[in-house]
DRENBAMI-247526 format. One record per residue: x, y, z of N, C-alpha, C in turn; residue in three letters. Coordinates in steps of 0.05 Angstrom, whole numbers, padded with zeros to 5 digits, always signed. Each point is the difference from the previous one (the first is absolute). Last residue first. Layout:
% DRENBAMI-247526
XYZXYZXYZala;...
% end
This chain:
% DRENBAMI-247526
-00304+01967+00858-00018+00022+00008-00011+00013-00025asp;+00029-00105+00003+00010+00027-00005-00021+00021+00009leu;+00031-00106+00027-00023+00017-00006+00009+00029-00002val;+00058-00093-00018-00002+00025+00016-00025+00015-00009glu;+00056-00106-00008-00019+00020-00008+00001+00024+00018trp;+00048-00104-00034+00002+00024+00017-00019+00021-00010leu;-00010-00108-00010+00005+00024-00015+00001+00024+00019val;-00019-00100+00015+00026+00012+00006+00007+00024-00019asn;-00083-00055+00009+00018-00007-00022+00027+00014+00002val;-00069+00013+00066+00001-00029-00004+00019-00009-00022ser;-00019+00093+00018+00017-00012+00021+00003-00030-00005asp;-00058+00045-00056+00028+00008-00006+00019-00012+00021leu;-00093-00011+00015+00010-00017-00023+00029+00006-00006tyr;-00043+00052+00065+00004-00027+00010+00011-00018-00022asp;-00025+00087-00023+00025+00000+00015+00006-00027+00011leu;-00081+00011-00046+00022+00004-00018+00027-00001+00015val;-00081-00004+00049+00005-00026-00015+00023+00003-00020lys;-00026+00078+00051+00010-00022+00017+00006-00025-00015asp;-00038+00077-00048+00027+00004+00011+00010-00025+00015lys;-00085+00024-00049+00016-00023-00007+00027+00000+00014asp;-00066+00072+00006-00011-00024+00013+00016-00025-00005glu;+00022+00085-00042+00007-00001+00028-00010-00025+00014glu;+00025-00002-00104-00022+00011+00016+00007-00003+00030asn;+00081+00009-00070-00022-00019+00006-00022+00015+00015ile;+00097+00010-00063-00021+00016+00013-00024-00018+00004thr;+00114-00014-00014-00027-00007-00007-00019+00017+00016ile;+00110+00002-00033-00021+00010+00018-00027-00009-00011val;+00109-00039-00006-00023+00012-00014-00021+00008+00021leu;+00113-00033-00019-00022+00005+00018-00023+00011-00017ser;+00099-00063-00014-00015+00025-00003-00022+00003+00021gly;+00087-00063-00056-00015+00005+00025-00016+00026-00005tyr;+00065-00076-00058-00020+00022-00002-00015+00001+00027val;+00104-00033-00033-00024-00008+00014-00020+00024+00000asn;+00090+00006-00036-00015-00020-00016-00023-00012+00015ser;+00050+00072+00039+00019-00022-00005-00014-00024-00013arg;-00067+00066+00019+00022+00000+00019+00018-00025-00006phe;-00086+00062-00046+00019-00022-00004+00024+00003+00018asp;-00110+00034+00009+00029+00007-00003+00016-00025-00004glu;-00109+00045+00000+00017-00024+00000+00028+00008-00007leu;-00100+00046+00036+00028+00004-00008+00015-00026+00002lys;-00108+00052+00003+00018-00023+00001+00028+00007-00009ala;-00112+00034+00026+00028+00008-00004+00017-00025+00002trp;-00095-00006+00006+00002+00029-00004+00028+00010-00006ser;-00072-00088-00005+00029+00004+00003+00006+00029-00008ile;-00096-00041+00040+00015+00013-00021+00030-00001+00006ser;-00090-00067+00028+00018+00022+00008+00015+00010-00024phe;-00083-00077+00038+00011+00017-00021+00018+00021+00013asp;-00028-00106+00033-00003+00029+00003+00011+00014-00024ile;+00001-00098+00036-00024+00009-00016-00006+00029+00004asp;+00072-00061+00035-00016+00017+00018-00026+00010-00015leu;+00062-00057-00046-00005-00013+00026-00019+00017+00017lys;+00031+00033-00085-00018-00024-00003-00008-00011+00027arg;+00060+00074-00002-00026+00008-00012-00019-00024-00002ala;+00089-00016+00028-00016+00013+00021-00027+00008-00011met;+00062-00038-00060-00010-00020+00019-00017+00013+00021gln;+00043+00056-00062-00022-00014-00013-00011-00021+00019ser;+00074+00048+00032-00023+00018-00005-00023-00015-00012ile;+00085-00044+00017-00015+00007+00025-00025+00015-00007val;+00072-00062-00047-00022+00016-00011-00020+00009+00022pro;+00112-00020+00007-00027-00011+00005-00022+00018-00012glu;+00099+00014+00006-00007-00018-00022-00029-00011+00002asp;+00043+00059+00066+00001+00014-00026-00009-00018-00023ser;+00009-00014+00101-00026+00003-00013+00001+00009-00029ser;+00076-00015+00064-00019-00021+00007-00025+00001-00018glu;+00073+00065-00008+00008-00027-00006-00022-00020+00003asp;-00040+00093-00005+00028-00005+00001+00005-00029-00005thr;-00081+00082-00002+00007-00027-00011+00031-00003+00000phe;-00086+00062+00049+00029-00001-00007+00007-00029-00008phe;-00092+00071+00006+00011-00027+00003+00028+00000-00009leu;-00079+00076+00037+00024-00005-00016+00011-00028+00006gln;-00101+00052+00005+00019-00018+00013+00023-00005-00018ile;-00093+00068+00016+00024-00006-00016+00019-00017+00016asn;-00112+00021-00001+00023-00004+00017+00024-00009-00018leu;-00091+00064-00026+00008-00027+00006+00026+00000+00016gly;-00013+00085-00054-00023-00016+00007+00008-00029+00003asn;+00060+00067-00029-00008+00008+00027-00026-00013+00009asp;+00087-00027-00073-00028+00007+00004-00006+00007+00029pro;+00099+00019-00039-00017-00023+00007-00029+00008+00004leu;+00082+00054-00019-00019-00005-00022-00018-00024+00006leu;+00074+00032+00057-00021+00021-00002-00021-00006-00020glu;+00084-00044+00040-00025-00015-00005-00023+00020-00003ser;+00116-00002-00017-00022+00008+00018-00025-00015-00009asp;+00117+00011-00019-00025-00016-00001-00020+00013+00019glu;+00099+00017-00023-00021+00018-00011-00026-00016-00004his;+00087-00028+00040-00010-00013-00025-00021+00018-00014leu;+00036+00027+00083+00023-00003-00018-00009-00011-00027phe;-00063+00006+00069+00007+00027-00010+00023-00001-00019ala;-00025-00080+00041-00021+00009-00018+00006+00027-00012lys;+00056-00032+00068+00006-00013-00025-00022+00007-00021ile;-00013+00032+00087+00024+00012-00011+00007-00012-00028asp;-00072-00038+00051-00007+00027-00010+00024+00013-00014arg;+00006-00104-00003-00007+00018+00022-00007+00027-00012thr;-00014-00092-00058+00018+00021+00008-00009+00015+00025pro;-00012-00092-00056-00015+00011+00023+00016+00022+00013arg;+00034-00034-00079-00027-00009-00004-00019+00009+00023ile;+00093+00019+00002-00013+00016-00021-00028-00010-00007phe;+00062-00039+00068-00001+00028+00004-00019+00015-00020leu;+00016-00094-00006-00013+00005+00025-00004+00030+00004glu;+00048-00032-00075-00028-00005-00003-00016+00006+00026glu;+00096+00008-00001-00014+00021-00015-00030-00004-00002pro;+00051-00038+00085-00001-00007-00028-00014+00022-00015lys;+00039+00038+00087-00013-00025-00006+00003-00007-00029gly;+00004+00089+00076+00019-00020-00011-00016-00025-00006ile;-00014+00114+00028-00010-00027-00005+00021-00017-00013ala;+00016+00090+00032-00027-00002+00009-00012-00028-00005leu;+00099+00055+00014-00011-00024-00012-00029-00003+00011val;+00054+00097-00010-00008-00022+00018-00011-00024-00017arg;+00029+00088-00035+00022-00011+00015-00007-00022+00019gly;-00065+00044-00059+00013+00020+00017+00021-00012+00018glu;-00045-00076-00043-00012+00027-00002+00013+00018+00020lys;+00008-00107-00049+00011+00021+00016-00014+00027-00006ile;-00008-00116-00009-00011+00025-00009+00009+00022+00019phe;+00038-00102-00033-00004+00018+00022-00010+00027-00011ala;+00000-00111-00035+00003+00029-00005-00004+00015+00026val;+00018-00104-00055-00007+00014+00024+00005+00029-00004lys;+00012-00058-00071-00013-00020+00017-00009+00013+00026glu;+00016+00042-00105+00007+00001+00029-00016-00021+00016cys;-00006+00021-00100+00023-00016+00009+00004-00002+00030ile;-00077+00043-00051+00011-00019-00018+00022-00017+00013gln;-00046+00073+00045-00019-00023-00005+00014-00021-00017lys;+00047+00080+00019-00004-00015+00025-00017-00025-00006val;+00012+00061-00070+00026-00012+00007-00004-00019+00024val;-00071+00054-00029+00003-00022-00018+00026-00015+00007glu;-00023+00081+00045-00014-00023+00010+00005-00025-00017met;+00065+00087+00018-00016-00012-00021-00013-00026+00010gln;+00065+00059+00043-00027+00010+00005-00019-00012-00021his;+00099-00037+00046-00016+00009-00022-00025+00014+00009thr;+00095-00065+00023-00012+00025+00010-00016+00012-00024val;+00041-00102+00025-00010+00018-00021-00014+00024+00014val;+00075-00087+00017-00017+00020+00014-00008+00021-00021ile;+00040-00109+00002-00005+00025-00015-00018+00018+00017ile;+00072-00093+00004-00021+00015+00013-00003+00027-00014thr;+00038-00091-00048+00007+00026+00011-00025+00013+00014ile;+00018-00087-00053-00005+00000+00029+00006+00026+00014gly;+00004-00033-00096+00024+00007+00014-00004+00001+00030leu;-00072-00022-00060+00023-00016-00010+00026+00006+00016asn;-00085+00046+00020-00005-00029-00001+00025-00016-00006arg;+00002+00096-00001-00006-00010+00027-00002-00030+00001asn;+00010+00040-00084+00025+00003+00016-00004-00011+00028ile;-00076+00006-00055+00018-00022-00010+00027+00000+00016glu;-00062+00070+00016-00010-00026+00011+00018-00023-00008gln;+00019+00084-00037+00007-00001+00029-00010-00025+00013leu;-00024+00014-00090+00029-00005+00003+00009-00001+00029leu;-00088+00025-00019+00003-00029-00006+00030-00007+00002ala;-00021+00090+00008-00009-00014+00024+00003-00031-00004leu;+00019+00057-00073+00020+00003+00021-00007-00016+00025ile;-00064+00003-00070+00024-00015-00008+00022+00001+00021glu;-00078+00052+00012-00006-00028+00004+00024-00018-00008arg;+00007+00093-00016+00000-00006+00029-00005-00029+00005thr;-00008+00032-00087+00028-00004+00007+00002-00006+00030ile;-00086+00020-00032+00009-00025-00012+00029-00006+00007ala;-00040+00083+00031-00011-00024+00013+00011-00026-00012pro;+00065+00085-00006-00029-00003-00007-00009-00027+00011asp;+00079+00056+00049-00005-00018-00023-00030-00002-00005leu;+00050+00046+00074+00004+00015-00025-00007-00017-00025ala;-00006-00036+00090-00017+00024-00001+00003+00016-00026ser;+00043-00084+00039-00017-00001-00024-00016+00025-00004thr;+00062-00015+00075+00014-00009-00024-00016+00000-00025ala;-00001+00033+00099-00017+00009-00021+00011-00008-00027glu;+00060-00035+00063-00012+00026+00009-00015+00012-00024asp;+00043-00099+00037-00012+00013-00023-00015+00025+00009cys;+00079-00079+00032-00016+00022+00009-00010+00016-00024leu;+00041-00104+00026-00003+00020-00021-00021+00021+00009leu;+00070-00082+00045-00023+00017+00002+00000+00020-00023ile;+00069-00063+00012-00021-00016+00012-00026+00015+00000gln;+00085+00011-00073-00013+00009+00025-00020-00020+00010pro;+00077+00005-00074-00014-00022+00013-00013+00008+00027asp;+00043+00058-00067+00016-00007+00024-00013-00023+00016leu;-00041+00038-00080+00026-00009-00008+00018-00008+00024val;-00095+00036-00009+00004-00028+00007+00029-00009-00003leu;-00034+00089-00021-00005-00004+00028+00006-00029+00009ala;+00006+00025-00092+00021+00013+00015-00003-00006+00030arg;-00069-00028-00057+00024-00017-00004+00023+00012+00016ala;-00077+00051+00000-00005-00025+00015+00025-00018-00003ile;-00002+00079-00051+00004+00006+00029-00004-00025+00017ala;-00017-00007-00092+00029+00003+00005+00005+00006+00029val;-00089-00003-00025+00012-00027-00001+00030+00001+00004arg;-00047+00080-00008-00005-00012+00026+00011-00028+00001gln;+00005+00046-00082+00018+00012+00020-00004-00012+00027lys;-00059-00027-00068+00027-00011-00004+00020+00012+00020gln;-00087+00035-00001+00000-00027+00011+00027-00013-00003gly;-00012+00086-00038+00000+00001+00030+00000-00028+00012gly;+00046+00006-00096-00026+00009+00011+00001+00001+00031ser;+00090+00014-00063-00018-00020+00013-00027+00013+00008leu;+00081+00044-00035-00012-00016-00022-00020-00020+00010glu;+00054+00056+00058-00017+00018-00016-00014-00015-00023lys;+00065-00046+00058-00027+00004+00011-00018+00018-00017pro;+00077-00057-00050+00000+00020+00022-00029+00006+00009arg;+00045-00094-00045-00016+00024-00005+00001+00018+00024val;+00037-00091-00012+00018+00022-00005-00014+00025-00009his;-00049-00081+00022+00023+00000+00019+00018+00024-00003met;-00088-00037-00038+00005+00028+00005+00025+00005+00017lys;-00040-00086-00025+00004+00013-00026+00006+00030+00004asp;-00021-00056+00075+00025-00010-00012+00006+00013-00027gln;-00072+00010+00074+00012+00022-00016+00026-00009-00013leu;-00066-00042+00068-00009+00000-00027+00012+00021-00018gly;+00017-00030+00095-00020+00021-00002-00008+00005-00029val;+00064-00067+00019-00022-00005+00019-00022+00021-00003leu;+00082+00010-00047-00018-00019-00013-00024-00005+00018ser;+00067+00052+00036-00012+00015-00022-00020-00018-00016ile;+00051-00040+00067-00021+00017+00012-00014+00017-00022leu;+00073-00055-00025-00022-00017+00009-00023+00017+00011glu;+00081+00042-00025-00015-00008-00023-00025-00017+00008lys;+00061+00023+00068-00013+00024-00011-00018-00006-00024ile;+00053-00070+00036-00021+00008+00018-00016+00024-00010lys;+00077-00029-00047-00022-00019-00003-00024+00007+00017ala;+00079+00050+00011-00012+00006-00026-00024-00018-00006gln;+00053-00016+00077-00015+00025+00003-00015+00006-00026ala;+00057-00075-00001-00023-00005+00018-00017+00025+00003glu;+00082+00003-00050-00022-00015-00014-00025-00004+00018pro;+00061+00086+00020+00003-00029+00001-00022-00014-00015thr;+00008+00096+00014+00012-00011-00025+00004-00030+00002his;-00031+00064+00070-00021-00007-00019+00010-00012-00026thr;+00031+00009+00109+00011+00000-00028-00021-00009-00019asn;-00018+00050+00096+00000-00027-00013+00010+00003-00028ile;-00018+00070+00071+00028-00009-00006+00002-00028-00012gly;-00080+00056+00023+00009-00017+00022+00028-00012-00006trp;-00042+00056-00065-00001+00015+00025+00011-00016+00024phe;-00011-00042-00084+00023+00019+00000+00001+00016+00026lys;-00074-00056-00013+00024-00016+00003+00025+00018+00002met;-00084+00040-00020+00004-00007+00029+00024-00017+00005pro;-00020+00023-00093+00009+00022+00017+00003-00007+00030leu;-00033-00052-00082+00026-00006+00013+00008+00020+00022ala;-00078+00013-00055-00005-00024+00017+00026-00007+00016val;+00005+00069-00063-00017+00008+00021-00005-00023+00020asn;+00049-00017-00079+00016+00014+00020-00017+00011+00023asp;-00044-00045-00073+00020-00018+00013+00015+00014+00022tyr;-00059+00051-00055-00014-00018+00019+00019-00017+00015val;+00046+00088-00032-00020-00017-00013-00013-00019+00021asp;+00039+00102+00020+00007-00028+00000-00022-00016-00015leu;-00004+00095+00017+00024-00004-00016+00008-00029-00002arg;-00076+00031+00052-00005+00003-00028+00025-00006-00017glu;-00031-00040+00097+00019+00019-00010-00002+00001-00031leu;-00082-00024+00073+00021-00011-00018+00019+00022-00008leu;-00085-00003+00059+00027+00007+00009+00022-00014-00016asn;-00107-00004+00008+00020-00019-00011+00029+00005+00009phe;-00088+00042+00029+00013+00013-00023+00024-00015-00011asn;-00053-00034+00075-00019+00009-00020+00013+00012-00025gln;+00056-00072+00057-00014+00025+00005-00019+00006-00022phe;+00059-00087+00054-00009+00012-00025-00018+00023+00006ile;+00080-00068+00053-00021+00021+00000-00006+00010-00028met;+00049-00086+00068-00001+00014-00026-00023+00020+00001gly;+00060-00052+00081-00025+00013-00009+00004+00014-00027met;+00069-00044+00054-00021-00020-00002-00026+00010-00012lys;+00075+00056+00018+00008-00018-00022-00021-00022-00004lys;-00006+00060+00074-00009+00012-00025+00007-00017-00025gln;+00031-00027+00086-00029-00003-00002-00010+00011-00027leu;+00090+00013+00020-00005-00029-00005-00030-00005-00003leu;+00027+00086+00024+00007-00005-00028-00005-00029-00007his;-00012+00027+00090-00021+00011-00017+00006-00006-00029leu;+00065-00023+00063-00023-00018+00002-00023+00009-00018gln;+00075+00056+00007+00008-00025-00012-00023-00020-00001lys;-00011+00084+00045+00000+00002-00029+00007-00026-00014thr;-00045+00031+00093+00019-00021-00007+00001-00002-00031asp;-00057+00064+00036+00024+00003+00017+00022-00020-00006lys;-00090+00003-00039+00020+00017-00014+00025+00003+00016ala;-00072-00084+00001+00011+00022+00016+00021+00016-00016ser;-00074-00090+00005+00009+00020-00020+00008+00025+00016val;+00002-00104+00039-00014+00027+00000+00013+00018-00021glu;-00013-00110+00001+00021+00021+00003-00013+00027-00002val;-00046-00085-00014+00007+00003+00028+00023+00019+00005asp;-00040-00010-00087+00014-00025+00007+00011+00002+00028asp;-00030+00087-00015+00001-00016-00025+00016-00025+00006val;-00055+00083+00061+00019-00023-00002-00003-00013-00028tyr;-00023+00097+00061-00004-00014-00025+00021-00022-00003ile;-00047+00069+00083+00020-00019-00010-00009-00011-00027his;-00017+00095+00071-00009-00026-00009+00022-00017-00012gly;+00005+00109-00005-00005-00020+00021-00012-00025-00011ser;+00033+00072-00057+00007+00010+00026-00003-00020+00023gln;+00032-00017-00105-00025+00003+00015+00007+00008+00029tyr;+00050+00010-00104+00002-00008+00028-00028+00004+00013glu;+00024-00022-00107-00010+00020+00019+00004-00011+00028glu;+00029-00052-00071+00005+00026-00012-00010+00023+00017leu;-00007-00099+00017+00021+00016+00012+00007+00026-00014gly;-00070-00071-00016+00025-00005-00013+00023+00018+00010asn;-00088+00006+00038+00006-00028-00001+00027-00006-00013ile;-00035+00088+00001+00009-00008+00026+00008-00029+00001cys;-00039+00034-00077+00027+00010+00002+00012-00005+00028arg;-00091-00022-00017+00018-00018-00016+00029+00009+00002leu;-00065+00054+00042+00002-00026+00014+00019-00019-00016leu;-00022+00082-00040+00018+00004+00023+00004-00026+00015thr;-00063+00000-00069+00028+00000-00010+00020+00005+00022ser;-00092+00003+00025+00007-00026-00011+00029-00001-00009lys;-00060+00072+00041+00025-00009+00012+00010-00027-00011gly;-00076+00062-00027-00007-00017+00023+00025-00009+00016ala;-00009+00053-00086+00006+00014+00025-00007-00016+00025gly;-00052-00027-00086+00026+00014-00001+00003+00016+00026ser;-00063-00083+00013+00001+00024-00017+00029+00011-00001gln;-00008-00104+00017-00011+00024+00013+00002+00023-00019gly;+00043-00109+00020-00017+00018-00016-00009+00024+00017ile;+00069-00093-00011-00004+00023+00019-00014+00022-00016ile;+00018-00116-00011-00007+00027-00009-00002+00020+00022gly;+00052-00100-00024-00014+00016+00020-00005+00028-00011tyr;+00030-00108-00023-00003+00026-00015-00019+00017+00018ile;+00071-00083+00032-00027+00012-00002+00001+00023-00020glu;+00074-00059+00037-00012-00008-00026-00028+00013-00005his;+00029+00005+00100+00018-00009-00021-00016-00009-00024asp;-00050+00069+00065+00011-00027+00000+00019-00005-00023ala;-00030+00088+00061-00001-00009-00028+00015-00027-00001ile;-00050+00072+00078+00019-00022-00007-00005-00009-00028glu;-00019+00094+00070-00009-00020-00019+00022-00020-00005leu;-00025+00103+00050+00007-00028+00007-00012-00019-00021thr;+00018+00114+00024-00005-00021-00021+00010-00027+00010ile;-00010+00099+00037-00004-00025+00014-00007-00023-00019asp;+00006+00087-00047-00009+00001+00028-00006-00028+00010lys;+00051+00067-00082-00007-00028+00007-00006+00000+00030leu;+00015+00084-00035-00007-00013-00025-00009-00029+00005val;+00007+00102+00050+00001-00029+00007-00010-00016-00024lys;+00045+00103+00014-00019-00017-00015+00003-00029+00006leu;+00056+00073+00032-00025-00001+00015-00021-00018-00014asp;+00094-00020-00032-00004+00024+00017-00026-00004+00016gly;+00001-00072-00052+00016+00019-00014-00004+00027+00014phe;-00012-00109+00034-00007+00028-00001+00018+00014-00020asp;-00036-00106+00033+00018+00016-00016-00010+00029-00002lys;-00012-00105+00054-00009+00028-00002+00022+00015-00016cys;-00035-00109+00028+00018+00017-00014-00012+00028-00003val;-00022-00092+00045-00005+00027+00011+00019+00020-00013asn;+00023-00091-00033-00012+00003+00026-00001+00029+00008glu;+00015-00074-00089+00000+00027+00009-00015+00002+00026leu;+00051-00078-00069-00017+00005+00023+00003+00029+00009lys;+00023-00082-00083+00002+00029+00008-00020+00005+00022ile;+00018-00092-00024+00019+00015-00018+00004+00028+00009met;
% end
């Protein structure tokens, strides 16, 4: 669906994107994460043609995104809906007319029965059928974002771009909006790209994620792969450290993913090896309704070899911590 090859973007002397290469599959929910200023939103604006890039290539359905070919760019942009952190609704228009706005922009007659039925159907899809003629100032933040989602879908896009779409919402409303995006992805088959610095967003809905720091992609993979066994940069992003671990004995971190998450590894190891150890630290996370995690056990030095051999035998990933 979307392919980026060695994309670079500068604002004068400031290099914002540095050699970005990634692929986003059709019907995928793809996350782009990183700290503020990492280049996430700029990358999204390059994908939909709102920003020009100095070098490299961006393809959508094998067609290059290029500001030089305005007709082609407009056709590509019609395939992409976009929702923002601040909703971008027009206060003078009610919910119905805000959703209809892209149709009017593209010269589509919104007074036909077909257009009216479509607008109402999308308002119902996002659960606001009883707010159809209410203005934005009378809506909550979550309701405003639902209007923005309906508006982004009104031209039947193949791709939905979400730029920090839940950052202004509280956790409960965020979960509702993310569940709605999953429903849209599942039922309408729309590819969704989510730019965020919120880990809960990535864990709940993204099938794949790219981690960006200072304009470079440092890691790409499933969220559970990146965050259960994080690199140094991702640990810093997550604000994780191991400073509180015991300094007597050997600390071993165990990683539980698809192959091992449902197995009673710890209790079985204690019985089989007949050894004592402490669980010094643990983290369990919910990734798209699957629980993965890691924990640190502290063992006696003399038990090291048999513990590591046992973990290898049951296919549990491990790391001896300094």
